[in-house]
Structure formats: C-alpha cells, structure tokens
C-alpha positions in Angstrom: 54.6 -1.6 86.9 53.6 -5.1 87.0 50.7 -4.5 84.3 53.3 -2.7 82.1 55.8 -5.7 82.4 52.9 -8.3 81.7 51.8 -6.1 78.6 55.3 -5.9 77.4 55.8 -9.7 77.7 52.8 -10.4 75.9 54.0 -8.0 73.0 57.4 -9.6 73.0 56.0 -13.3 72.9 53.7 -12.2 70.0 56.5 -10.7 68.3 58.7 -13.7 68.5 56.3 -16.0 67.0 55.5 -13.9 63.7 58.8 -15.4 62.0 57.5 -18.9 62.7 53.9 -18.2 61.6 55.4 -16.6 58.5 57.6 -19.5 58.1 54.7 -22.1 58.3 52.5 -20.0 56.1 55.2 -20.1 53.4 56.0 -23.9 53.8 52.3 -24.7 53.5 52.4 -22.7 50.0 55.3 -24.9 48.8 53.8 -27.6 46.3 55.0 -31.2 46.8 57.2 -32.4 44.2 57.2 -34.2 42.0 53.3 -33.9 41.9 52.6 -35.7 38.5 54.0 -37.9 35.9 57.6 -37.3 35.0 58.8 -37.4 31.5 62.0 -38.4 30.0 62.3 -37.0 26.3 64.5 -39.0 23.7 65.0 -37.5 20.1 65.3 -40.8 18.7 63.1 -44.0 17.8 61.8 -46.6 20.0 64.5 -49.3 20.3 67.4 -46.8 19.7 70.2 -46.6 22.0 69.2 -43.5 23.6 65.6 -45.0 24.1 66.9 -48.0 25.7 68.9 -46.0 28.1 65.9 -43.8 29.1 63.6 -46.8 29.6 66.4 -48.6 31.7 66.4 -45.5 34.0 62.9 -44.8 34.1 61.6 -47.8 36.4 64.2 -47.1 39.2 63.7 -43.3 38.9 59.9 -43.7 39.2 60.3 -45.7 42.2 62.7 -43.0 43.8 60.3 -40.1 43.0 57.2 -41.9 43.9 55.8 -40.9 40.6 55.2 -42.6 37.4 58.0 -42.0 34.7 57.5 -42.3 31.3 59.6 -42.1 28.0 58.5 -39.9 25.0 60.0 -40.3 21.7 60.2 -36.8 19.8 62.0 -38.0 16.7 64.1 -35.7 14.3 66.9 -33.5 13.5 69.3 -35.7 15.1 67.7 -35.4 18.3 67.7 -31.8 18.3 63.7 -31.6 18.1 63.5 -33.2 21.6 66.6 -31.1 22.9 64.5 -27.9 22.1 61.3 -29.3 23.6 63.3 -30.1 26.7 64.8 -26.6 26.7 61.4 -24.9 26.6 59.7 -26.9 29.1 58.8 -25.2 32.3 56.7 -28.0 34.4 59.7 -29.0 36.6 58.6 -32.8 35.7 60.6 -33.1 32.2 64.1 -34.2 31.6 65.9 -35.2 28.1 68.1 -38.1 27.6 70.7 -36.9 24.9 73.4 -37.7 22.8 76.7 -35.8 22.4 75.8 -33.6 19.4 72.6 -32.2 21.1 74.5 -30.8 24.0 77.7 -29.8 22.2 78.1 -29.4 18.6 74.2 -28.6 17.6 74.5 -24.6 17.6 77.9 -24.9 15.8 76.4 -26.8 12.9 73.3 -24.6 12.8 73.5 -21.1 14.2 69.6 -20.7 13.4 69.0 -23.8 15.8 65.8 -22.4 18.3 67.8 -23.5 21.3 71.4 -23.1 22.4 73.2 -26.1 24.3 75.2 -24.2 26.7 72.5 -21.6 27.7 69.2 -23.5 27.5 70.2 -26.8 29.0 71.4 -27.7 32.3 73.8 -30.7 32.8 72.2 -33.5 35.1 74.5 -36.7 34.7 76.8 -38.1 32.3 75.4 -41.5 32.0 77.5 -43.6 29.6 80.4 -43.4 27.3 81.4 -45.5 24.3 83.4 -45.9 21.3 82.0 -46.5 17.8 82.5 -49.6 15.5 83.3 -48.7 11.6 81.1 -51.1 9.8 80.6 -52.5 6.3 78.1 -54.6 4.6 78.9 -58.1 4.9 79.5 -58.6 1.2 82.0 -55.6 1.4 85.1 -55.8 -0.9 88.7 -56.5 0.8 89.8 -59.9 2.7 90.9 -57.8 5.6 90.4 -54.0 7.0 93.5 -52.6 4.9 92.1 -53.9 1.6 88.7 -52.7 2.4 89.8 -49.1 3.0 91.9 -49.4 -0.2 88.6 -50.4 -2.0 86.5 -47.4 0.0 89.1 -45.0 -1.1 88.9 -46.2 -4.8 85.2 -46.0 -4.8 85.1 -42.2 -4.4 81.9 -40.7 -4.2 80.1 -43.9 -5.4 79.9 -45.0 -1.9 77.7 -43.6 0.7 77.5 -43.7 4.4 74.9 -43.3 7.1 74.8 -41.6 10.3 71.9 -40.9 12.8 71.8 -37.4 11.9 73.8 -34.1 11.1 76.4 -33.2 13.9 76.1 -36.8 15.6 79.4 -38.2 16.5 78.6 -40.9 13.7 78.4 -37.9 11.2 81.4 -36.2 12.6 83.5 -39.3 13.2 82.9 -40.6 9.4 83.8 -36.9 8.1 87.0 -37.3 10.2 87.8 -40.8 9.1 87.3 -39.6 5.3 89.8 -36.9 6.0 92.3 -39.4 7.3 91.7 -42.0 4.7 91.1 -40.0 1.3 87.7 -41.6 1.0 84.9 -39.6 -0.5 81.6 -41.5 0.6 78.5 -39.3 0.6 76.5 -38.7 3.7 73.1 -39.9 4.2 71.4 -39.2 7.4 69.0 -41.3 9.1 66.6 -41.1 12.3 68.7 -43.4 14.2 71.3 -46.0 14.4 68.9 -48.8 14.1 68.2 -47.4 10.5 71.6 -46.8 9.7 72.0 -50.7 10.2 69.1 -51.5 8.3 69.9 -49.4 5.5 73.6 -51.1 5.5 72.0 -54.6 5.4 69.5 -53.6 2.5 72.8 -52.4 0.4 71.6 -48.6 0.4 75.0 -47.9 2.2 78.7 -48.8 2.1 79.9 -47.5 5.5 78.7 -46.4 9.0 79.8 -46.2 12.4 77.6 -47.9 15.0 77.5 -48.4 18.7 79.2 -51.4 20.0 76.0 -53.2 21.0 74.3 -52.9 17.8 77.3 -53.6 15.7 78.1 -56.8 17.5 74.5 -58.0 17.2 74.9 -57.4 13.5 78.1 -59.4 13.4 76.8 -62.2 15.3 73.7 -62.2 13.0 75.9 -62.5 10.3 74.5 -59.6 8.6 77.4 -57.0 8.7 81.0 -56.8 9.1 82.9 -54.9 11.7 86.1 -53.0 10.6 87.5 -51.6 13.8 86.6 -49.4 16.8 87.0 -45.8 17.0 88.8 -45.5 20.4 92.8 -45.0 20.5 93.3 -48.6 21.7 91.0 -51.7 22.0 87.5 -51.2 24.0 86.3 -53.6 26.7 82.9 -53.5 24.8 84.3 -55.1 21.9 87.6 -56.4 23.0 88.2 -58.5 19.7 88.0 -55.8 17.4 91.1 -53.7 16.3 91.6 -49.9 16.9 91.6 -47.6 14.1 95.2 -47.3 14.6 95.7 -51.1 14.2 93.9 -51.0 10.7 95.8 -48.1 9.7 94.1 -45.0 10.8 96.5 -43.1 13.3 95.5 -40.5 15.7 91.7 -41.7 15.9 89.8 -41.5 18.8 86.1 -40.7 19.0 83.4 -41.6 21.8 79.7 -41.3 21.8 78.1 -40.4 25.2 74.6 -40.2 26.6 73.4 -37.9 29.2 70.5 -36.4 31.1 69.9 -32.5 30.8 67.2 -30.5 32.3 65.4 -27.1 31.3 67.1 -24.0 32.3 63.8 -23.3 34.0 64.2 -25.9 36.6 65.2 -24.8 40.0 69.0 -25.8 41.1 67.6 -27.7 44.1 65.6 -29.9 41.8 68.3 -30.2 39.3 70.6 -31.4 42.1 68.2 -33.8 43.6 67.5 -35.5 40.3 71.5 -35.6 39.4 72.2 -37.5 42.6 69.1 -39.9 41.9 70.5 -40.5 38.3 73.9 -40.7 39.0 73.2 -43.4 41.9 70.7 -45.3 39.9 73.2 -45.9 37.0 75.9 -47.0 39.1 73.9 -49.8 40.8 75.0 -53.2 39.8 71.6 -54.1 38.2 71.5 -50.8 36.1 75.0 -50.9 35.3 74.7 -54.4 33.9 71.8 -53.4 31.7 73.6 -50.4 30.3 77.0 -52.5 29.7 74.8 -55.0 27.8 73.4 -52.2 25.6 77.0 -51.1 24.8 77.7 -48.4 27.7 80.5 -48.0 30.0 78.9 -46.5 32.9 79.9 -43.1 34.3 77.1 -41.7 36.5 78.6 -38.1 37.0 77.7 -35.1 38.7 76.4 -32.2 37.0 79.7 -30.4 37.1 81.2 -33.8 35.7 78.7 -33.5 32.7 79.5 -29.8 32.2 83.2 -30.3 31.7 82.7 -32.9 29.3 80.3 -30.8 27.3 82.9 -28.0 27.2 85.7 -30.3 26.2 83.8 -32.0 23.7 82.5 -28.8 22.3 86.1 -27.5 21.7 87.3 -30.8 20.2 84.3 -31.3 17.8 84.2 -27.7 17.0 87.8 -27.9 15.7 86.6 -30.7 13.6 83.9 -29.2 12.4 85.7 -26.0 11.4 88.7 -27.9 9.8 86.8 -30.1 7.7 84.1 -27.6 7.1 81.3 -29.9 8.0 77.9 -28.2 7.6 74.4 -29.2 8.7 73.5 -29.9 4.9 
C-alpha cells in the first residue's frame, strides 16, 4: 500500500509540473521585442512638418525602446505612398507618422488606392492639431483681407493655389474656401507645404493654406502675407491673425493634424505599448515645447481617441468631397 501511495505521489508531482515546463518552453520561444532598429515612415520630404514631428519623437522613443529609431521619408501621392508602405509592413518594427488625409479621405478620393485607411492601419496616437493659415504672396493686391478676397474672386481661374497633395486638408480646405468665396483658383499639388511656400515666394502660386509655424516664419521673413487662420476663432498658435469669419468667410473651421499609425499586422499588445509610449512622450514638457514651436497643439491621445477623430473627420471631409465633387485629379 505504501509503495502504491509513493508511486501515485510521484505521478501527481510529475503531472503538476508539466504546465510549468510547458510555460517555460513557450516563454523561452517568445522573441525579445523590439529586437532591431525601429522605423518611423513619413510621406513627406525632410524638413516638412510631419518629418519634424517624427524626428522630435524618434530620440525619446529610441530611449524608451532601447533600440535605434530612424525616420525614413517615402515621398509622394500626398503621403499615401508611405501610408501604403506602413499598411503592408509585417516586421513589428514599423510605424507611420501621417497627416489627416492618409487616415481619412484617401480612399474616398481614390477608390483604387492600394490600402484602406480604416481597414489596413491601426490607430496609435493623435499627436497634435493645428489650424491652417490662408496665405498670399507679399505683392498680392488688396490693402486688407477683404480687398484681397475681392481681387481673388475677380481673378477667376487666372490664379492658382498650392497644396501638399490631393486629399490633404490644404487641398480640401482651399476647395471649401473657393465654394464659400466664389473664387476659382486652379489647384497645383506639391510634395509638401515647404515646397508650396517656395512656389508662392517664387510667384508660381497666388494662394495657399500653410501650417502656422511655416506661415509665420514666412511673414516674419517678409516673404509672404498672412490673410487669416482657418479655425472658427483665433488660434493660440497665431493669436495676432484674424479667423476666417473675421475676414468675411463665415462657418469655416478646418484643422490639420498628425498622428502615429501601425500596420494591421502588429499585435494588439505591441500597439498598446507603443501608444502609451508615444502619447506619454508627446506630453512631456520638452517634447510639448518643441512641437508647439513647430506649430502643433499637443494632444497625445489613446488609440481610441485617434479612432474617434478619424471617424469624425472621415464623415466631415467626406461630406465636403461629395458636396464639392472634389476628385483625385
């Protein structure tokens, strides 16, 4: 009887250790993460607003992850080439720093786009928001904003405006502006906002909407003229500039924003970890100050917060696109 009890005890102990051994074996097979250089993909040129934001986040993110974080610029199609690249990434070491259009209106404007923002990209964090500034060349006609708008209307399609690409807020915003003011300026897409500013300074463009930091730098450099901000009221980013309502364009409220998104292939646990890191980094005093200097009011949202903003803006801009028949041409 004693021998049988001992035998049963040994069997029982051995059985109880099997789950522990199995867990240890599974744990030993889970690779360390991150295990190599991390990449932030940006769809606009070096020195552009999205590029500066990505580089501001890269250093503190590298320290938090314990791996190098580099920024790669894959320019073209208003940032959609980069967004598609991120959507198809499968290495769990790739994120995208994107603007509104890449995550909202891209598919609405071009049904043949190779990625679907709502299906192929995972929200990580809304980094910052900002109005745009309606800009004109320094030599533009009109002693004040109202006189300038009258001249723009009279010019018809002899004037042109620039944007950082089809479907961007700079594009849709100008089309909305045209519908509200009766102007007919022709759209000319550029790779990024910096190139739009250069086009205006060089005399190739008559109108544009630029981010506040870039806009005010051109005003201070006596190179371009600011007409007003696209927010419903005055903005803390450019407090001396009138709102669109103040210059005679009522019910006008548009913001640009930038956000971090992940490929749909990234495991939820990794997305959650990266979201917490990015949002915490964005809200640190040092990074917040840098982003403010770049023209952003920091948000640093959760994935759920970004998802809600994507859904709301997709509805809003989608309605504008449908009403004004904005195309990807």
